[in-house]
C-alpha positions in Angstrom: 187.0 -51.1 -70.8 186.4 -47.3 -71.6 188.4 -44.6 -69.9 186.6 -41.4 -69.2 188.8 -38.3 -68.7 187.3 -34.9 -67.8 189.8 -31.9 -68.5 188.9 -28.6 -66.6 190.8 -25.4 -67.6 189.5 -21.9 -68.3 192.0 -21.7 -71.4 190.1 -22.9 -74.3 193.8 -23.6 -76.1 194.8 -25.8 -73.2 191.7 -27.6 -73.5 191.8 -28.1 -77.1 195.6 -29.5 -76.7 194.5 -32.2 -74.2 191.5 -33.2 -76.4 193.9 -33.7 -79.5 196.5 -35.5 -77.4 193.9 -37.9 -76.0 191.5 -38.2 -78.6 191.7 -42.0 -78.3 189.9 -41.9 -74.9 186.5 -40.6 -74.1 187.2 -36.8 -73.2 185.0 -34.4 -71.5 185.8 -30.7 -71.0 184.8 -28.0 -68.6 185.8 -24.4 -68.3 185.8 -23.9 -64.6 185.0 -25.6 -61.4 181.1 -25.4 -61.2 180.9 -26.8 -64.7 183.3 -29.6 -63.7 181.3 -30.4 -60.6 178.0 -30.3 -62.7 179.5 -33.1 -65.1 180.8 -35.2 -62.4 177.2 -35.4 -61.1 175.6 -36.3 -64.5 178.2 -38.6 -65.8 179.2 -42.0 -63.9 182.3 -43.6 -64.6 184.8 -40.9 -65.0 188.2 -42.3 -64.3 190.6 -39.2 -64.5 190.3 -35.5 -63.7 192.8 -33.0 -65.2 192.3 -29.9 -63.1 193.6 -26.3 -63.6 194.0 -24.5 -60.1 193.7 -21.0 -61.2 190.2 -20.6 -62.6 187.4 -18.1 -62.2 184.2 -18.8 -60.1 185.4 -21.9 -58.4 189.2 -22.7 -58.7 190.8 -26.0 -58.5 191.4 -26.1 -54.8 187.9 -25.5 -54.1 187.0 -28.5 -56.7 189.6 -30.8 -54.6 187.9 -29.8 -51.4 184.5 -30.8 -52.5 185.7 -34.0 -54.2 187.0 -35.0 -50.4 183.7 -34.6 -49.0 181.9 -37.0 -51.0 182.7 -40.6 -50.8 181.3 -41.0 -54.5 184.6 -39.6 -55.9 186.7 -41.6 -53.6 188.0 -43.7 -56.7 188.7 -40.5 -58.8 192.1 -39.9 -60.0 193.1 -36.3 -60.2 196.0 -34.5 -62.3 196.5 -30.8 -61.3 197.8 -28.3 -63.9 200.3 -25.6 -62.4 202.7 -23.1 -63.5 206.4 -23.4 -63.2 206.7 -21.0 -60.3 204.0 -22.4 -58.1 205.7 -25.0 -56.1 203.6 -24.3 -53.0 200.4 -25.0 -55.1 201.8 -28.3 -56.4 202.5 -29.5 -52.6 199.0 -28.0 -51.4 197.3 -29.9 -54.3 198.9 -33.1 -53.6 198.0 -32.9 -50.0 194.4 -32.4 -50.8 194.3 -35.6 -52.8 195.8 -34.9 -56.2 198.0 -38.1 -57.6 200.0 -36.1 -60.0 200.9 -32.6 -61.5 201.7 -31.4 -64.9 203.2 -28.0 -65.4 202.1 -25.0 -67.8 202.9 -24.3 -70.6 201.9 -27.9 -71.5 204.3 -30.2 -73.3 202.2 -32.6 -75.6 204.8 -35.4 -75.4 205.1 -35.0 -71.5 201.1 -34.7 -71.0 200.8 -38.1 -73.3 203.2 -39.8 -71.3 202.1 -38.8 -67.9 198.5 -39.6 -68.8 199.3 -43.3 -70.4 200.9 -43.9 -67.0 197.9 -43.1 -65.0 195.9 -45.1 -67.3 197.9 -48.1 -67.0 198.0 -48.0 -63.3 194.2 -47.5 -63.4 193.7 -50.4 -65.7 195.9 -52.6 -63.7 194.0 -51.8 -60.5 190.8 -52.5 -62.0 192.0 -56.0 -63.2 193.3 -56.7 -59.7 189.8 -55.8 -58.3 188.2 -58.0 -60.8 190.5 -60.8 -59.8 190.1 -60.2 -56.2 186.3 -60.3 -56.7 186.3 -63.6 -58.3 188.5 -64.9 -55.6 186.1 -63.4 -52.9 183.1 -64.9 -55.0 184.6 -68.2 -55.0 185.6 -68.3 -51.5 182.2 -67.1 -50.4 180.6 -69.9 -52.3 183.0 -72.6 -50.9 182.1 -71.3 -47.3 178.4 -71.1 -47.8 177.8 -74.2 -49.8 180.2 -76.5 -48.4 178.5 -79.5 -46.4 180.9 -79.2 -43.4 181.4 -76.4 -40.8 184.2 -74.1 -41.5 185.7 -71.6 -39.1 188.8 -69.5 -40.2 190.7 -67.5 -37.5 193.1 -65.1 -38.8 195.2 -63.0 -36.9 198.4 -60.5 -37.0 201.5 -62.1 -36.2 202.7 -59.1 -34.7 199.6 -58.8 -32.7 197.8 -62.3 -32.3 194.9 -60.9 -29.8 193.8 -58.7 -32.7 192.4 -61.4 -34.8 189.1 -62.0 -37.0 186.9 -64.9 -37.1 184.8 -65.9 -40.3 182.5 -68.9 -40.0 180.0 -70.5 -42.5 176.5 -71.2 -42.2 176.8 -74.8 -41.7 179.0 -74.4 -38.6 176.5 -72.3 -36.9 173.9 -75.0 -38.0 175.8 -77.8 -36.6 176.3 -76.0 -33.3 172.8 -74.8 -33.0 173.8 -71.0 -32.7 174.1 -68.0 -34.4 177.2 -66.7 -35.8 176.8 -63.6 -33.6 176.4 -66.0 -30.5 179.3 -67.9 -31.5 181.5 -65.0 -31.6 180.9 -64.1 -28.1 181.2 -68.0 -26.8 184.5 -69.9 -26.2 185.0 -73.3 -27.5 184.9 -74.6 -24.0 181.4 -73.0 -23.5 179.8 -75.3 -26.3 181.7 -78.5 -25.8 180.7 -81.3 -23.6 182.2 -81.1 -20.3 183.7 -84.8 -20.8 185.5 -83.8 -23.9 187.2 -80.6 -22.8 190.2 -82.1 -21.1 191.2 -83.9 -24.2 191.0 -81.3 -26.6 192.6 -78.9 -24.4 195.8 -81.1 -24.6 195.7 -81.0 -28.2 195.5 -77.2 -28.1 198.3 -77.0 -25.6 200.8 -79.2 -28.0 199.5 -77.0 -30.7 200.5 -73.9 -29.2 203.7 -75.1 -28.0 204.7 -76.2 -31.2 204.6 -80.0 -30.9 202.1 -80.6 -33.3 200.8 -78.1 -36.0 197.4 -79.8 -36.6 195.0 -82.4 -34.8 192.0 -84.3 -35.5 189.3 -85.1 -32.6 186.1 -86.6 -32.3 184.0 -84.5 -29.7 180.7 -83.4 -28.7 179.0 -79.9 -28.7 176.0 -79.0 -26.5 173.3 -77.0 -28.3 171.2 -74.4 -26.6 168.3 -76.8 -26.0 170.7 -79.3 -24.4 170.9 -82.0 -27.2 174.4 -83.1 -28.2 175.9 -83.5 -31.5 179.2 -85.4 -32.4 181.3 -83.9 -34.6 184.8 -84.9 -36.2 186.9 -81.8 -35.8 190.3 -80.9 -37.5 192.4 -78.0 -36.9 195.0 -76.9 -39.7 197.4 -74.0 -39.7 197.1 -70.9 -42.1 200.8 -69.6 -43.1 202.0 -66.8 -45.0 204.2 -67.3 -47.9 207.2 -67.1 -46.0 205.8 -69.8 -43.7 204.9 -67.5 -40.8 202.0 -68.7 -38.9 198.8 -66.5 -39.2 195.9 -68.2 -38.2 193.9 -71.6 -38.1 191.2 -73.3 -39.9 188.8 -75.5 -38.4 186.7 -77.9 -40.0 183.8 -80.0 -38.4 181.5 -82.6 -39.8 178.4 -83.9 -38.2 178.8 -87.5 -37.3 176.1 -88.0 -34.9 174.3 -90.4 -37.4 177.5 -92.4 -37.6 177.8 -92.7 -33.7 174.2 -93.7 -33.4 174.8 -96.5 -35.9 178.0 -97.4 -33.8 176.3 -97.8 -30.5 173.5 -99.9 -32.3 176.2 -102.0 -33.9 178.1 -102.3 -30.4 174.7 -103.2 -28.8 173.8 -105.9 -31.3 177.4 -107.3 -31.0 177.1 -107.2 -27.2 173.8 -109.0 -27.3 174.9 -111.6 -29.6 178.1 -112.1 -27.6 176.0 -112.6 -24.4 173.7 -115.0 -26.3 176.6 -117.2 -27.9 178.6 -117.4 -24.7 175.7 -119.0 -23.0 175.0 -121.8 -25.6 176.3 -125.0 -24.7 179.4 -126.1 -26.5 181.3 -124.1 -29.2 179.7 -121.5 -31.7 182.1 -120.0 -34.2 182.2 -118.1 -37.5 185.1 -118.7 -40.0 186.5 -118.0 -43.2 185.8 -120.3 -46.3 189.5 -121.6 -46.3 191.6 -124.8 -45.8 192.3 -123.8 -42.2 188.8 -122.7 -41.1 190.4 -119.2 -40.0 188.1 -118.1 -37.3 186.6 -114.7 -37.1 184.5 -115.5 -33.8 184.9 -118.3 -31.3 182.5 -118.3 -28.4 183.4 -119.2 -24.8 182.3 -122.7 -24.8 185.7 -123.4 -26.8 187.5 -124.1 -23.6 185.3 -126.6 -22.1 184.9 -128.6 -25.4 188.4 -128.3 -27.1 190.4 -127.5 -24.1 191.9 -124.4 -25.9 190.9 -120.7 -25.1 188.8 -118.8 -27.7 191.6 -116.3 -28.4 194.1 -119.5 -29.3 191.8 -120.2 -32.4 190.9 -116.8 -33.2 192.6 -115.7 -36.6 194.8 -119.0 -36.3 196.7 -117.4 -33.5 198.0 -120.4 -32.0 196.5 -122.9 -34.0 193.7 -123.4 -36.5 190.5 -125.4 -36.2 191.9 -127.6 -38.9 194.5 -128.8 -36.4 192.1 -130.1 -34.1 189.7 -132.1 -36.5 190.9 -135.5 -37.6 192.2 -135.5 -40.9 189.6 -137.7 -42.7 187.0 -135.3 -41.1 188.4 -132.1 -42.1 188.6 -133.6 -45.7 185.0 -134.7 -45.7 183.5 -131.4 -44.0 186.1 -128.8 -45.0 185.6 -126.1 -47.6 186.7 -128.3 -50.3 184.9 -131.3 -49.2 181.5 -132.6 -50.3 179.7 -131.5 -47.6 180.0 -127.9 -49.4 179.6 -129.0 -52.8 176.1 -127.4 -53.1 175.4 -123.9 -52.6 173.4 -123.1 -49.4 174.0 -126.7 -48.1 173.5 -127.5 -44.5 175.6 -130.0 -42.5 175.0 -131.9 -39.6 177.6 -134.6 -38.4 179.5 -135.7 -35.3 183.3 -135.6 -35.1 186.3 -136.0 -32.7 188.1 -132.9 -31.6 191.7 -133.3 -30.2 192.5 -131.6 -27.0 195.6 -130.1 -25.8 196.5 -133.4 -23.7 196.0 -135.4 -26.8 199.2 -134.2 -27.9 200.8 -136.2 -24.9 198.6 -139.1 -24.4 196.3 -139.2 -27.3 193.2 -138.5 -25.6 190.4 -136.4 -27.7 186.5 -135.7 -27.2 183.6 -136.2 -29.5 181.5 -133.3 -30.5 178.5 -132.9 -32.9 178.7 -130.1 -35.6 176.0 -128.1 -37.3 177.4 -126.0 -40.1 175.9 -123.7 -42.6 177.3 -122.4 -45.7 174.7 -119.6 -46.7 174.5 -118.1 -50.0 174.4 -114.7 -48.9 177.9 -115.1 -47.5 178.9 -116.1 -51.1 180.4 -119.4 -50.0 183.1 -117.5 -48.5 182.1 -117.9 -44.8 180.8 -120.7 -42.8 179.2 -120.6 -39.3 179.2 -123.6 -36.8 178.0 -124.8 -33.5 179.6 -127.9 -31.9 178.2 -129.5 -29.0 179.9 -132.4 -26.8 178.2 -135.7 -27.2 179.1 -139.4 -26.2 181.1 -141.6 -28.8 177.8 -142.8 -30.0 176.3 -140.8 -33.0 172.9 -139.5 -32.8 170.9 -137.5 -35.3 169.4 -134.4 -33.6 
């Protein structure tokens, strides 16, 4: 980075001293304030101004006053040149915006040392600005390109009410409102009435310190009355010393997932209603030795004497426990009935009822079992109907 310095002094000797001592920088010179202002107008990027206060036509104080009136020179560092007996001028110059002073007669080593310090500060400042600029750019890219809604609420711990809110485009898109509209609305204003109380409980726990974050599935109401489901997560933002200074809110549109869940629930409900009205027992089981049940219809009780939940996931007993050993061997997962991929089985078997453990009673049933290839021989589904002792082919 090239450093540009403008030296302004009506003394040609002092200007020459400054040029020689700072020759490794880009040096411009002016002999009075008017010329200095003209050079500042014509040249962009002047970093440092070395300004004598006592000059004809336009003195240093007038230059300082002109610089203060223009925002263009707000980043210009000014070092004033004063005499040893001009303490009041030094104080006045510093109050008018100068960052340092050098006394005349100019000591070359002192001049060089002071200028090097300010150049180092200037370069450090510019490096920090570049770093900050990169961080801001990264932050803005994340905010604007994130596929989820983001809201950052930042506040001063000493004045929590005087906070700031920043949100990304996706948050506005999900809620169906502009950022300006959202700044004038509370979270209750855009939340479905049925979800307000639950989130309010979470917020109360958050504010009381019982929790430091929470997650909730809730509904937003858009201006057109449509409802959007979101998965909302609130996390704290803390200072390096651990002090709370805000919260970040992340929301993801899960309306499509909710719609699929509703469709699946309705499908399962319809299937359950259908199977519950079938005569006999319908079930779905794993392809294992115990016929581990994944689903058992309500007909289980009337046919086997056991409630469906007793067999489900082998809670009290397995389906294998109520089938005679010779039948289990013949039609179980390792039996010949399942030896062919995609085989279908229709057979009759005797099922042991709870009383059979006491008096040997049992009941006959006819089973239809399918081992479907699409289940990769890992599951089987079956329907078993009560019959007489005589076996008949359906």
